[in-house]
KOLZA-625681 format. One record per atom (N, C-alpha, C, CB): residue in three letters; x, y, z. Coordinates in steps of 0.2 Angstrom, whole numbers, plus 5000, padded with zeros to 4 digits. Glycine has a CB too. Layout:
N
ALAXYZ ...
//
This chain:
351
UNK500449945000 UNK500050005000 UNK500450065000 UNK499650005006 UNK500350104995 UNK500750174995 UNK500350224997 UNK501050194987 UNK500550284999 UNK500250345001 UNK500350394996 UNK500450375008 UNK499850434994 UNK499750494989 UNK500350534989 UNK499050534990 UNK500550554995 UNK501050594997 UNK501750564998 UNK500850635001 UNK501750504998 UNK502350454999 UNK502350394994 UNK502450425007 UNK502550404988 UNK502350354983 UNK502850294984 UNK502450374976 UNK503350304988 UNK503850244990 UNK503750224997 UNK504650264989 UNK503050224999 UNK502950205007 UNK503150145008 UNK502150215008 UNK503050085004 UNK503250015005 UNK503950015006 UNK503049964999 UNK504450055002 UNK505150055003 UNK505350085010 UNK505450094998 UNK504950145012 UNK505150165019 UNK504950125024 UNK504750225020 UNK504450085023 UNK504250035028 UNK504849975029 UNK503549995025 UNK505149955024 UNK505649915024 UNK506349945027 UNK505849895017 UNK506350005026 UNK506950035030 UNK506850035037 UNK507050115027 UNK506150055039 UNK506050055047 UNK506049995049 UNK505350095048 UNK505849935046 UNK505849865049 UNK506649855050 UNK505549815044 UNK507049865045 UNK507749855047 UNK508049895053 UNK508149865041 UNK507749955053 UNK507950005058 UNK507849965065 UNK507550075058 UNK507249955067 UNK507049925073 UNK507449865074 UNK506349915073 UNK507549825069 UNK507949755069 UNK508649765071 UNK507849715063 UNK508949835070 UNK509649845071 UNK510049825064 UNK509949805078 UNK509649815059 UNK509949795053 UNK510149855048 UNK509549735049 UNK509949915050 UNK510049975046 UNK510849985045 UNK509750035049 UNK511049995039 UNK511850005037 UNK511850085038 UNK512049975029 UNK511250115037 UNK511450185037 UNK510950225042 UNK511250225030 UNK511050285045 UNK510550315049 UNK509950335046 UNK510750375053 UNK509350335050 UNK508750365048 UNK508750435048 UNK508050335053 UNK508650475043 UNK508650555042 UNK507950575041 UNK509150585037 UNK507750625045 UNK507150655044 UNK507150705039 UNK506850685050 UNK507050695033 UNK507150745027 UNK506550765023 UNK507550725023 UNK506150825026 UNK505650845022 UNK505750915019 UNK505050845027 UNK505750915013 UNK505950975009 UNK505351005005 UNK506550955003 UNK505351075004 UNK504951104999 UNK504951074993 UNK505051184999 UNK504451064989 UNK504551044982 UNK504751104978 UNK504051014978 UNK505351094973 UNK505551144969 UNK505051184965 UNK506051114965 UNK505051254965 UNK504651284961 UNK503951294963 UNK504651244954 UNK503851284970 UNK503151284973 UNK503251324979 UNK502851204975 UNK502751364980 UNK502751404987 UNK502551354992 UNK502251464987 UNK502951334996 UNK502851285002 UNK502251315007 UNK503651285008 UNK501851275010 UNK501351285015 UNK501551255021 UNK500651265012 UNK501651295026 UNK501851275033 UNK501451215036 UNK501951335039 UNK501651165039 UNK501251115043 UNK500851155048 UNK501651065045 UNK500251135049 UNK499851165056 UNK500251155062 UNK499051135057 UNK500251205066 UNK500651205073 UNK500251155077 UNK500651275077 UNK500651145082 UNK500451095088 UNK499751125091 UNK501151085094 UNK499251075092 UNK498651095095 UNK498151145091 UNK498651125101 UNK498351145084 UNK497951185080 UNK497251165079 UNK498351195072 UNK496751205079 UNK496051185079 UNK495751165086 UNK495951135074 UNK496151175091 UNK495851165097 UNK495151205099 UNK496451185103 UNK495151265097 UNK494651305099 UNK494351345093 UNK494951355103 UNK494351295087 UNK494151325081 UNK493951275076 UNK494651375078 UNK493751285070 UNK493551245065 UNK494151195063 UNK493351295058 UNK494051135064 UNK494551085062 UNK494751065055 UNK494451035065 UNK494251085050 UNK494351065043 UNK494751115041 UNK493651065039 UNK494851175043 UNK495351225041 UNK496051195042 UNK495251295046 UNK496051165048 UNK496751135049 UNK496851085044 UNK496851105057 UNK496351045042 UNK496550985038 UNK496751015031 UNK496050935038 UNK496351075029 UNK496551115023 UNK497351125023 UNK496151175022 UNK497551155028 UNK498251175028 UNK498751115028 UNK498251215033 UNK498451065031 UNK498851005032 UNK498950965025 UNK498550955037 UNK498450965021 UNK498450935015 UNK498950985010 UNK497650925012 UNK498951055011 UNK499251085006 UNK500051085009 UNK498951155006 UNK500151075015 UNK500851065017 UNK501050995014 UNK500951065025 UNK500750945014 UNK500950885011 UNK501050885004 UNK500450825013 UNK500650925000 UNK500650924993 UNK501250974991 UNK499950954991 UNK501451014995 UNK502051054993 UNK502751034996 UNK501951124996 UNK502750974999 UNK503450945001 UNK503550884999 UNK503450945009 UNK504250874999 UNK504450804997 UNK504650775003 UNK505050794991 UNK504550705004 UNK504750665010 UNK505150605007 UNK504150635013 UNK505850625009 UNK506350585006 UNK506550525011 UNK507050625005 UNK506750475007 UNK507050415011 UNK506550385015 UNK507550435015 UNK506550395022 UNK506150355027 UNK505650405029 UNK506650325032 UNK505750465028 UNK505250515030 UNK504550505028 UNK505450595028 UNK504050505032 UNK503350485030 UNK502950545033 UNK503050415034 UNK502450575028 UNK502050635029 UNK501450615035 UNK501650655022 UNK501450655040 UNK501050635045 UNK500750695049 UNK501350595050 UNK500250685053 UNK499850745058 UNK499850715064 UNK499150765055 UNK500150755069 UNK500150735076 UNK499450755079 UNK500750765079 UNK499050715081 UNK498450725084 UNK498450735091 UNK497850675082 UNK498550795093 UNK498650805101 UNK498450875103 UNK499350795104 UNK498150895108 UNK497950965110 UNK498250985117 UNK497150965110 UNK498550935120 UNK498850955126 UNK499350905128 UNK498250965132 UNK499850915132 UNK500350875134 UNK500150815138 UNK500850905137 UNK499650835142 UNK499250785146 UNK498650755144 UNK499150815153 UNK498650745136 UNK498050725133 UNK497750645136 UNK498150725126 UNK498250605138 UNK498050545141 UNK497650555147 UNK498550505142 UNK497850605151 UNK497450615158 UNK496750635156 UNK497750665161 UNK496650665151 UNK496050685150 UNK495550625148 UNK496050735144 UNK495950565145 UNK495550515144 UNK495350475151 UNK495950465139 UNK495650495156 UNK495450465162 UNK495050515167 UNK496150445166 UNK494750565164 UNK494250615167 UNK494550685169 UNK493950575173 UNK495150685168 UNK495550755170 UNK495250815165 UNK496350745169 UNK495250875167 UNK495050925163 UNK495650985163 UNK494350955165 UNK495651015157 UNK496151055157 UNK496051135158 UNK496451055150 UNK496451175161 UNK496351245161 UNK496951285157 UNK496251265169 UNK496751315152 UNK497251355149 UNK497451415153 UNK496951375142 UNK497851405159 UNK498051455162 UNK498451515159 UNK498451435167 UNK498851495154 UNK499251545151 UNK498851565145 UNK499951525149 UNK498351545143 UNK497851565137 UNK498251535131 UNK497851635136 UNK498651495131 UNK498951465125 UNK498751395124 UNK499751465125 UNK498451385118 UNK498251315117 UNK498751255118 UNK497951305111 UNK498651205121 UNK499151145121 UNK499551155127 UNK499451145115 UNK499451205131 UNK500051225136 UNK499651225143 UNK500451285134 UNK499051215143 UNK498651225150 UNK498851165155 UNK497951215149 UNK498551175160 UNK498751135166 UNK498151085168 UNK498951165172 UNK498151025170 UNK497650985173 UNK497351005179 UNK497950915173 UNK496851005181 UNK496551015186 UNK496450955191 UNK495851045185 UNK496850945196 UNK496850885200 UNK496250865203 UNK497350885206 UNK495950795202 UNK495450775203 UNK495450715209 UNK495150755197 UNK495950695210 UNK496050645215 UNK496150675222 UNK496750595214 UNK495650655227 UNK495850685234 UNK496050635239 UNK495050725237 UNK495950575237 UNK496150515241 UNK496450455237 UNK495550485245 UNK497150435238 UNK497450385233 UNK497050325235 UNK498150375235 UNK496850305241 UNK496650245243 UNK495950225241 UNK496750245251 UNK495550275239 UNK494850265236 UNK494750295230 UNK494150295241 UNK495250315226 UNK495250335219 UNK495150285214 UNK495850375218 UNK494650285209 UNK494550245205 UNK494750275198 UNK493950215205 UNK495350255195 UNK495550285189 UNK495450235184 UNK496350305189 UNK495050255179 UNK494950215173 UNK494850245166 UNK494450165175 UNK494950215161 UNK494850245155 UNK494150255153 UNK495250205149 UNK494050315152 UNK493250335152 UNK493150355144 UNK493150405156 UNK492750315141 UNK492750325133 UNK492250375132 UNK492550275129 UNK491850395138 UNK491350445137 UNK491650515140 UNK490750425142 UNK492250515141 UNK492550585143 UNK492650625138 UNK493350575146 UNK492650695139 UNK492650745134 UNK493350745130 UNK492650815137 UNK493850725134 UNK494550725131 UNK494550675125 UNK495050715136 UNK494250605127 UNK494250555122 UNK493750565116 UNK494150475126 UNK493250595118 UNK492750615112 UNK492950665107 UNK492150625114 UNK493450705110 UNK493750765106 UNK494250735102 UNK494050825112 UNK494650685104 UNK495150655100 UNK494850615094 UNK495650615103 UNK494250575096 UNK494050525091 UNK493650565086 UNK493550465095 UNK493350615088 UNK492950655082 UNK493350685077 UNK492450715085 UNK493950715079 UNK494450745075 UNK494850695071 UNK494950785080 UNK494950635074 UNK495250575071 UNK494750555065 UNK495450515076 UNK494150545066 UNK493750525061 UNK493750585055 UNK493050515064 UNK493750645057 UNK493850695051 UNK494450685047 UNK493850775054 UNK495050675051 UNK495650665047 UNK495650605043 UNK496250655052 UNK495350545045 UNK495250495042 UNK494950505035 UNK495050455046 UNK494350535036 UNK493950545030 UNK494250585025 UNK493250585033 UNK494750635026 UNK495050675021 UNK495650645020 UNK495050745022 UNK496050615024 UNK496750595023 UNK496950535022 UNK497150615028 UNK496450485023 UNK496550415022 UNK496850405015 UNK495950375022 UNK497450365015 UNK497850355009 UNK498150405007 UNK497450325004 UNK498250465011 UNK498650515009 UNK499350525013 UNK498150575009 UNK499050525020 UNK499650525025 UNK499450495031 UNK499850615027 UNK499950495036 UNK499750455042 UNK499550495048 UNK500350415045 UNK499250475053 UNK498950505058 UNK499350475064 UNK498250505059 UNK499650525068 UNK500050505074 UNK499550515079 UNK500650545075 UNK499450465083 UNK498950465090 UNK499350505095 UNK498750395092 UNK498950525100 UNK499250575106 UNK499750525109 UNK498550605111 UNK500250565112 UNK500750525117 UNK500450505123 UNK501250565119 UNK500450445125 UNK500250415131 UNK500750435137 UNK500150345130 UNK500550485139 UNK501050505145 UNK500650485152 UNK501150595146 UNK500950425153 UNK500650385159 UNK501050385165 UNK500450305156 UNK501150325169 UNK501550315175 UNK501350375180 UNK502350315173 UNK502050405183 UNK501950465188 UNK501750525185 UNK502550475191 UNK501850535178 UNK501650595174 UNK500950605175 UNK501850605167 UNK500550545173 UNK499850545173 UNK499550555180 UNK499450495170 UNK499850515185 UNK499550535192 UNK499750595194 UNK499850495195 UNK500250635192 UNK500450705195 UNK499850745192 UNK501150735192 UNK499650735186 UNK499150775183 UNK498450765186 UNK499050755176 UNK498250705188 UNK497750685191 UNK497750715199 UNK497650615191 UNK498350705202 UNK498350715209 UNK498550785212 UNK498850665212 UNK499050805207 UNK499350875208 UNK500150855211 UNK498950915214 UNK500550895207 UNK501350875208 UNK501550875216 UNK501750925205 UNK501450925219 UNK501650935226 UNK501350875231 UNK501351005228 UNK500650865230 UNK500350815233 UNK500650745232 UNK499550815231 UNK500850725225 UNK501150665224 UNK501850655227 UNK501050655217 UNK502250705227 UNK502850705230 UNK502850685238 UNK503150765229 UNK502250715241 UNK502150695248 UNK501950625248 UNK501650745252 UNK501550605244 UNK501250535244 UNK501750485243 UNK500850525238 UNK502350505239 UNK502850455238 UNK503150425245 UNK503350475233 UNK503150475250 UNK503450465257 UNK502950445261 UNK503850525260 UNK502250475261 UNK501750455266 UNK501350395264 UNK501350525268 UNK501250385258 UNK500750335256 UNK500950295250 UNK500150355255 UNK501550255250 UNK501850225245 UNK501350175241 UNK502450195247 UNK501050135246 UNK500550085244 UNK499950125240 UNK500250055250 UNK499750185242 UNK499250215238 UNK499450235231 UNK498950275242 UNK500150255231 UNK500350275225 UNK500450215220 UNK500950295225 UNK500650155223 UNK500650095218 UNK499950075216 UNK501050035221 UNK499450085220 UNK498750065219 UNK498550105213 UNK498350085225 UNK498750165213 UNK498450215208 UNK498850205201 UNK498450295210 UNK499550185202 UNK499950175196 UNK499750115192 UNK500650165198 UNK499450065196 UNK499250005193 UNK498650015189 UNK499149955198 UNK498150055192 UNK497550075188 UNK497750115181 UNK497150115192 UNK498250155182 UNK498450195176 UNK498750155170 UNK498950265179 UNK499050095173 UNK499450055168 UNK498850015165 UNK499950015172 UNK498349985168 UNK497849955165 UNK497450005160 UNK497349925170 UNK497350065162 UNK497050115157 UNK497550125151 UNK497050175161 UNK498150125152 UNK498550135147 UNK498550085141 UNK499250145149 UNK498450015143 UNK498349965139 UNK497749965135 UNK498449895143 UNK497249985139 UNK496449995136 UNK496550045131 UNK495850015141 UNK496850105132 UNK496850165127 UNK497250145121 UNK497250235130 UNK497850105122 UNK498250085117 UNK497850035112 UNK498750055119 UNK497449995115 UNK497049945111 UNK496449995107 UNK496749895115 UNK496250035110 UNK495750075106 UNK496150125101 UNK495350105111 UNK496750145103 UNK497150175097 UNK497250135091 UNK497850195100 UNK497350075092 UNK497450025086 UNK496850025082 UNK497549965088 UNK496250035085 UNK495650035080 UNK495550095077 UNK494950015084 UNK495550155081 UNK495450225079 UNK495850235074 UNK495550265084 UNK496550225074 UNK496950245070 UNK497250195065 UNK497450265075 UNK496850135065 UNK496950085060 UNK497650065059 UNK496750105054 UNK497950045065 UNK498650025065 UNK498749955060 UNK498950005072 UNK498149915060 UNK498249855056 UNK498249865048 UNK497649805058 UNK498049925046 UNK498049945040 UNK498649975037 UNK497549985039 UNK498850035041 UNK499450075040 UNK500050075044 UNK499250145041 UNK500050035050 UNK500550035054 UNK500350095059 UNK501250045051 UNK500950125062 UNK500850185067 UNK501450225067 UNK500650155075 UNK501350285068 UNK501950335069 UNK501850375075 UNK501950375063 UNK502450395078 UNK502450435083 UNK502550515082 UNK502850405088 UNK502550545088 UNK502550625087 UNK503250655084 UNK502450655095 UNK503750605083 UNK504450615080 UNK504450595074 UNK504950595084 UNK504050565071 UNK504050535064 UNK504350465063 UNK504450585060 UNK504350425069 UNK504550355069 UNK504050315068 UNK504850335076 UNK504250275063 UNK503650225061 UNK503750155063 UNK503550235053 UNK503250115063 UNK503250045064 UNK502650015061 UNK503150025072 UNK502649955059 UNK502149925056 UNK501549905061 UNK502449865053 UNK501949895068 UNK501449885074 UNK501249945077 UNK501849835079 UNK501349935083 UNK501249995088 UNK501850035091 UNK500949965094 UNK501850095090 UNK502350135092 UNK502050205096 UNK502850155085 UNK502350225101 UNK502250285104 UNK502850315108 UNK501650275109 UNK502850355113 UNK503350385116 UNK503250375124 UNK503550455114 UNK503650335127 UNK503650335134 UNK504050395137 UNK503850275137 UNK503750415144 UNK504250465147 UNK504050465154 UNK504150535144 UNK504350505158 UNK504250515165 UNK504550585167 UNK504450465169 UNK504350645165 UNK504650705167 UNK504650715174 UNK504150775163 UNK504150685178 UNK504150685185 UNK504750655188 UNK503650665187 UNK505150615184 UNK505750585187 UNK506250635188 UNK506050535182 UNK506350695186 UNK506850745188 UNK506750765195 UNK506750795183 UNK506150745198 UNK506150775206 UNK506250715211 UNK505450805208 UNK506350655208 UNK506450605213 UNK507150565213 UNK505950555212 UNK507350525217 UNK507950485218 UNK507950425213 UNK508150475225 UNK508550405211 UNK508650345208 UNK508250285212 UNK509350335206 UNK508250275218 UNK507950225221 UNK507150235220 UNK508150235228 UNK506950295221 UNK506250305220 UNK506050295213 UNK506050375222 UNK506450315208 UNK506250305201 UNK506150235200 UNK506750335197 UNK506650185202 UNK506650115201 UNK506050085205 UNK507350075204 UNK505750115210 UNK505150085214 UNK504550105210 UNK505150105221 UNK504450175209 UNK503850205207 UNK503750205199 UNK503850265210 UNK504350215196 UNK504250235189 UNK504550175184 UNK504650295187 UNK505050145185 UNK505250095180 UNK504850035179 UNK505950085182 UNK504450005185 UNK504049945183 UNK503549965178 UNK503749925189 UNK503250025179 UNK502650045175 UNK502950065167 UNK502350105178 UNK503450105167 UNK503750115161 UNK503950055157 UNK504350165162 UNK504150005159 UNK504349935157 UNK503749905154 UNK504649895163 UNK503149905158 UNK502549885155 UNK502349925149 UNK501949885161 UNK502349985149 UNK502150025143 UNK502550005137 UNK502250105144 UNK503250005138 UNK503649995132 UNK503549915130 UNK504349995134 UNK503449875134 UNK503249815132 UNK502649795128 UNK503249775138 UNK502149845129 UNK501549855125 UNK501649865117 UNK501149905128 UNK502249895116 UNK502449925109 UNK502849885105 UNK502749995110 UNK502749885098 UNK503249845094 UNK503849885093 UNK502949835088 UNK503849955094 UNK504549985093 UNK504450035100 UNK504650035085 UNK505050045104 UNK504950085109 UNK505450145109 UNK505150055116 UNK505150205111 UNK505650265112 UNK505450295119 UNK505450325106 UNK506050315121 UNK505950355128 UNK506150425128 UNK506350325133 UNK505750475130 UNK505850545130 UNK506250565137 UNK505150585129 UNK506850575136 UNK507250595142 UNK507350665142 UNK507950555143 UNK507050695147 UNK506950765147 UNK507250805154 UNK506150775147 UNK507850845153 UNK508150895157 UNK508650855161 UNK507550925162 UNK509150895164 UNK509650865167 UNK509550825174 UNK510150915168 UNK508950845177 UNK508750805183 UNK508550735182 UNK508250835187 UNK508450725174 UNK508250655173 UNK508850605171 UNK507650655168 UNK509450645170 UNK509950605168 UNK510150545173 UNK510550665167 UNK510150555179 UNK510250505184 UNK509950445183 UNK510150535190 UNK509450445179 UNK509050385178 UNK509250335172 UNK508350405177 UNK509650365169 UNK509850335162 UNK510050255163 UNK510450365159 UNK510450235168 UNK510550165169 UNK509950135170 UNK511050155174 UNK509550155174 UNK508950115175 UNK508450105168 UNK508550145180 UNK508450165166 UNK507950165159 UNK508250115154 UNK507950235155 UNK509050115153 UNK509250075148 UNK509249995150 UNK509850095147 UNK508949985156 UNK508849905158 UNK508249875154 UNK508849895166 UNK507849925152 UNK507249905148 UNK507449875142 UNK506749955147 UNK507349805141 UNK507549765136 UNK507249785129 UNK507449695137 UNK506549795128 UNK506249825123 UNK506349895121 UNK505549805124 UNK506649935125 UNK506749995124 UNK507250005117 UNK506950025130 UNK507050035112 UNK507550045106 UNK507950105106 UNK507150045101 UNK507650165108 UNK507950225106 UNK507750275111 UNK507750245100 UNK508250325113 UNK508050375118 UNK508250445114 UNK508550365124 UNK507650495116 UNK507750565114 UNK507950605120 UNK507050585111 UNK508450635119 UNK508750675124 UNK508550745124 UNK509450665125 UNK508250785128 UNK508050855128 UNK508350895134 UNK507250865127 UNK508850935132 UNK509250965138 UNK508851015142 UNK509751005135 UNK508351045139 UNK507851095143 UNK508151165142 UNK507851075151 UNK507751215143 UNK507951275143 UNK508551295146 UNK507451315145 UNK509051325142 UNK509651355145 UNK510151305145 UNK509551365151 UNK510051245143 UNK510551195143 UNK510751165135 UNK510251135147 UNK510451195130 UNK510551175124 UNK511251185122 UNK510151215120 UNK511651235124 UNK512251235121 UNK512851205125 UNK512351315120 UNK512651165130 UNK513151125134 UNK513351065130 UNK512851115141 UNK514051035133 UNK514250985129 UNK513950915132 UNK515050985128 UNK513550885129 UNK513150825131 UNK513450765128 UNK512450825129 UNK514050765125 UNK514350705122 UNK514450645126 UNK514950725120 UNK514650655133 UNK514750605138 UNK514050565139 UNK515050635145 UNK513450605139 UNK512750575139 UNK512750525133 UNK512250625139 UNK512850555127 UNK512650515121 UNK513150455121 UNK512750555115 UNK513650455123 UNK514150405124 UNK513950355128 UNK514750415125 UNK513650375134 UNK513450325140 UNK512850285136 UNK513150375146 UNK512350325134 UNK511850295130 UNK511950235125 UNK511450345127 UNK512450265121 UNK512650215116 UNK513050155118 UNK513150255111 UNK513350165123 UNK513750105126 UNK513250055130 UNK514350135132 UNK512750085132 UNK512250035135 UNK511750015129 UNK511850075141 UNK512050015124 UNK511549975119 UNK510950005116 UNK511449925121 UNK510850075118 UNK510150095116 UNK510350145109 UNK509750135122 UNK509850155106 UNK509850205099 UNK509750275102 UNK509150185094 UNK509750325098 UNK509650385099 UNK509350435094 UNK510250415102 UNK508950475096 UNK508650525092 UNK509050585093 UNK507850545093 UNK509450605088 UNK509850665088 UNK509650715082 UNK510650655088 UNK509950775082 UNK509850815077 UNK510350875076 UNK509350845077 UNK510350915071 UNK510750965070 UNK510950975062 UNK511250955074 UNK511451005060 UNK511651025054 UNK511750955050 UNK512351075053 UNK511650945044 UNK511750895040 UNK512450865040 UNK511550905034 UNK512850925039 UNK513550905038 UNK513950875045 UNK513950975036 UNK513550885051 UNK513750855056 UNK513650785057 UNK513550885062 UNK513250755053 UNK512950685054 UNK513450635053 UNK512350675048 UNK513950635048 UNK514450585046 UNK514850575053 UNK514850605040 UNK515050625055 UNK515550615061 UNK515050575067 UNK515750685065 UNK514550595069 UNK514150565074 UNK514050495072 UNK513450595074 UNK513850485066 UNK513650415064 UNK514250375064 UNK513350405055 UNK514850395062 UNK515450355062 UNK515750345070 UNK515950385058 UNK515450385074 UNK515650365082 UNK515250335085 UNK515650425085 UNK514650315082 UNK514050285085 UNK514050205084 UNK513450305083 UNK514050165090 UNK514050085089 UNK513350075087 UNK514250045096 UNK512850095090 UNK512250075088 UNK512050085081 UNK511750095092 UNK511650045078 UNK511350065071 UNK510750105071 UNK511249995067 UNK510450115077 UNK509850145078 UNK509950225079 UNK509550115084 UNK510150255074 UNK510250335075 UNK509650365071 UNK510950365073 UNK509350405073 UNK508750445070 UNK508950515071 UNK508050425073 UNK509050545064 UNK509350615064 UNK508850665061 UNK510050615060 UNK508650715065 UNK508250765062 UNK508650825060 UNK507750785067 UNK508450855055 UNK508850915052 UNK508350955048 UNK509350885047 UNK508451025049 UNK508151065044 UNK508651105039 UNK507651115048 UNK509251085040 UNK509751115035 UNK509851105029 UNK510351115038 UNK509551035027 UNK509551015020 UNK509151065015 UNK509250935019 UNK509551085010 UNK509151135005 UNK508951104999 UNK509551195004 UNK509151044998 UNK508951014992 UNK509050944992 UNK509251034986 UNK508650904987 UNK508750834988 UNK509350804986 UNK508250804984 UNK509750854982 UNK510450834979 UNK510950844986 UNK510750884973 UNK510850884990 UNK511250894995 UNK511150835000 UNK511050964999 UNK510450815001 UNK510350765005 UNK510650695002 UNK509550765006 UNK510650684996 UNK510950624992 UNK511750624994 UNK510750634984 UNK512050684993 UNK512750694994 UNK512950675001 UNK512950764992 UNK512550695006 UNK512650675012 UNK512550595013 UNK512150715017 UNK512050565011 UNK511950495011 UNK512550455008 UNK511350485008 UNK512850485003 UNK513450444999 UNK514050455004 UNK513550474992 UNK514050505008 UNK514750505012 UNK514650465019 UNK515050585012 UNK514150445020 UNK513950395026 UNK514250335025 UNK513250395027 UNK514650305030 UNK514850235029 UNK514450185031 UNK515450225032 UNK514350135027 UNK513850085029 UNK514150035034 UNK513750035022 UNK513750015039 UNK514049975044 UNK513749895043 UNK513849995052 
//
């Protein structure tokens, strides 16, 4: 099956198959370029259409796909999400746009007592219905043209913090660890149920799936994370986060972990113990972008995990040659033409 805006979709699928199997001889490069001689249309921004007409967003999305080329393993897709805690809205949480910016509001805590809380996937929740309605609109107009990335399943402690409140949960870890585990187990059950529904809504059996970073799998893919981890010790992470993150990743056919901020670096060793974890995305956080993180990249590589990295295209050969893992996904906005991209590919050493 090919896509209207990705005529070589079946070839890209093979590249991704080899990538997850560790058999790629070259890195994956996210290369999306404006078509020559055509005025490019920008991709709709994150959370577009949250408070307005969604068909207008789809109009722009289709024009973006029409005016761009998707080279090599790059696949045209739209990331359907309207808030970072979208998963929590499937559990009954509601968002307040405290800063007035779509996609960046906070969840209103709804759990008062961990010992009596009943956390479950609510198919009648406003958050779930909102996503399903827009997914149906996207499928109606985009099926066979591009893929739809389902919302990120931000579960484990991150979801519980959204439902309970960050400060309250930090106290609970000390005062009521049994109650925390009780709720995390319920969240894990809901995670599996939502993923099963995603498979139906986003038709994984027909197209496969793609995550927010453009990583594709013929099966199930999403992004695991625990931003809450920057506030807890390695021992607490191993007790309250790692078992549930492992359960999440075990449900995927391809696993990515979003490692966010210097405070989370202390958990790398534990995270890399997850056998089914394929690749890690490191995000330094505001004010840390210019620092030298080469030691962290080397550590992750030595622990046998792939990496999502990015930067100028001319920097890729050196990084690739110094990387042991065959799982390197490189994002770049510096390629100016398909010929420049091809020249870069030609300089890369096959492993």
